[in-house]
C-alpha positions as CSV (number, residue, x, y, z in Angstrom):
1,M,0.0,0.0,0.0
2,S,1.6,3.2,-1.1
3,R,0.8,6.8,-0.3
4,G,1.7,9.9,-2.1
5,L,4.4,8.7,-4.5
6,R,5.4,10.9,-7.3
7,V,5.7,9.4,-10.8
8,M,9.1,9.5,-12.5
9,S,10.1,8.4,-16.0
10,N,9.0,4.9,-17.0
11,K,12.0,2.5,-16.8
12,P,11.6,-1.2,-17.6
13,N,14.1,-2.6,-15.1
14,P,15.1,0.1,-12.5
15,S,18.1,-0.5,-10.2
16,I,16.9,-0.9,-6.7
17,L,18.7,-0.6,-3.3
18,I,16.9,-2.3,-0.5
19,V,17.9,-1.3,3.1
20,D,16.5,-3.3,5.9
21,D,18.0,-4.9,9.1
22,N,15.7,-7.9,8.9
23,E,17.1,-10.6,6.7
24,I,13.6,-12.2,6.1
25,N,12.3,-8.8,5.0
26,L,15.2,-8.4,2.6
27,M,14.7,-11.9,1.1
28,L,10.9,-11.2,0.8
29,M,11.5,-7.9,-1.0
30,V,14.1,-9.5,-3.4
31,D,11.6,-12.3,-4.2
32,V,8.8,-9.7,-4.8
33,L,11.0,-7.7,-7.1
34,E,12.2,-10.7,-9.0
35,V,8.7,-11.9,-9.5
36,I,7.8,-8.6,-11.1
37,G,10.9,-8.7,-13.3
38,I,13.2,-6.4,-11.5
39,T,16.7,-7.9,-11.6
40,K,19.1,-5.1,-10.7
41,I,18.9,-5.4,-6.9
42,K,21.4,-4.7,-4.1
43,T,20.6,-5.3,-0.4
44,L,22.1,-3.7,2.7
45,N,21.4,-4.2,6.4
46,N,21.4,-0.7,7.9
47,G,21.3,3.0,7.1
48,L,25.1,3.5,7.6
49,E,25.9,0.8,5.0
50,A,23.5,2.6,2.6
51,V,25.2,6.0,3.1
52,K,28.6,4.4,2.6
53,E,27.4,2.7,-0.6
54,M,25.9,5.9,-1.9
55,K,29.2,7.7,-1.3
56,K,30.8,5.3,-3.8
57,C,28.0,5.6,-6.4
58,L,24.6,7.3,-6.8
59,N,23.5,5.0,-9.6
60,F,20.3,3.5,-8.0
61,D,17.0,4.5,-9.5
62,V,15.1,3.7,-6.3
63,I,16.0,3.1,-2.7
64,L,13.6,1.1,-0.5
65,M,14.5,2.2,3.0
66,D,13.3,0.6,6.2
67,I,12.6,3.3,8.8
68,C,13.4,1.5,12.1
69,M,17.0,0.1,12.0
70,P,19.9,-0.1,14.4
71,I,23.1,1.8,13.8
72,M,21.4,4.4,11.6
73,D,17.6,4.7,11.0
74,G,16.1,5.2,7.6
75,Y,15.3,8.9,8.2
76,E,18.9,9.8,9.0
77,A,20.3,7.7,6.2
78,S,17.9,9.3,3.7
79,K,18.9,12.8,4.9
80,Q,22.6,12.0,4.4
81,I,22.0,10.3,1.0
82,R,20.0,13.4,-0.2
83,H,22.9,15.6,1.1
84,L,25.3,13.6,-1.1
85,G,23.2,14.7,-4.1
86,Y,20.9,11.7,-4.7
87,R,17.9,12.7,-6.7
88,G,16.2,9.4,-7.2
89,Q,13.2,8.0,-5.3
90,I,13.6,7.1,-1.7
91,I,10.6,5.1,-0.5
92,A,10.1,4.3,3.1
93,L,9.3,0.7,4.1
94,T,7.4,0.6,7.3
95,A,4.9,-1.5,9.3
96,N,3.3,1.7,10.6
97,E,1.5,4.2,8.3
98,I,3.3,7.5,8.4
99,S,2.2,10.9,7.4
100,K,3.9,12.9,4.7
101,L,3.5,15.8,7.2
102,N,5.7,13.9,9.7
103,S,8.7,16.3,10.3
104,E,11.2,13.4,10.1
105,F,9.7,12.3,6.7
106,L,9.8,15.9,5.4
107,E,13.4,16.5,6.6
108,A,14.6,13.2,5.0
109,K,13.0,14.2,1.7
110,M,11.4,10.8,1.2
111,D,9.1,10.4,-1.7
112,G,6.5,8.0,-0.2
113,F,6.1,4.8,1.7
114,I,5.1,1.2,1.3
115,L,3.4,-0.5,4.2
116,K,4.7,-3.9,5.4
117,P,3.7,-6.6,4.8
118,V,4.2,-5.6,1.2
119,D,1.6,-6.3,-1.5
120,I,3.2,-7.5,-4.7
121,N,0.7,-5.7,-6.9
122,E,1.3,-2.4,-5.1
123,V,5.1,-2.7,-5.4
124,D,4.8,-3.6,-9.1
125,K,2.5,-0.6,-9.7
126,I,5.0,1.8,-7.9
127,L,8.1,0.5,-9.5
128,R,6.6,0.5,-13.0
129,S,6.0,4.2,-12.6
130,V,9.7,4.9,-11.8
């Protein structure tokens, strides 16, 4: 279930970075993406790893970012990634619905969110509009 995602150019196989501290959630998201035909996928376990990866290269079309993680949460990681100059989509992954008016969400310049557990049809719809 998505809320408030803006549409970007249509790209048949966007490159996706998934950041989540839960190994099962990572495997599930990879499976969902592969079922809908997305094959350019990288996974990381926390926000700090994501920031380090993005310092090397900003070549991901979409970042799926868990909000609640140890070491560095998704809000802080997103803020730092935006500060590096990343202009692609950052979509929050969360078990709790968040408001786009949430100050942390606004400060992190996130583009929208997907509720967990994820719905494969909703993920497909979102990523096909990227």
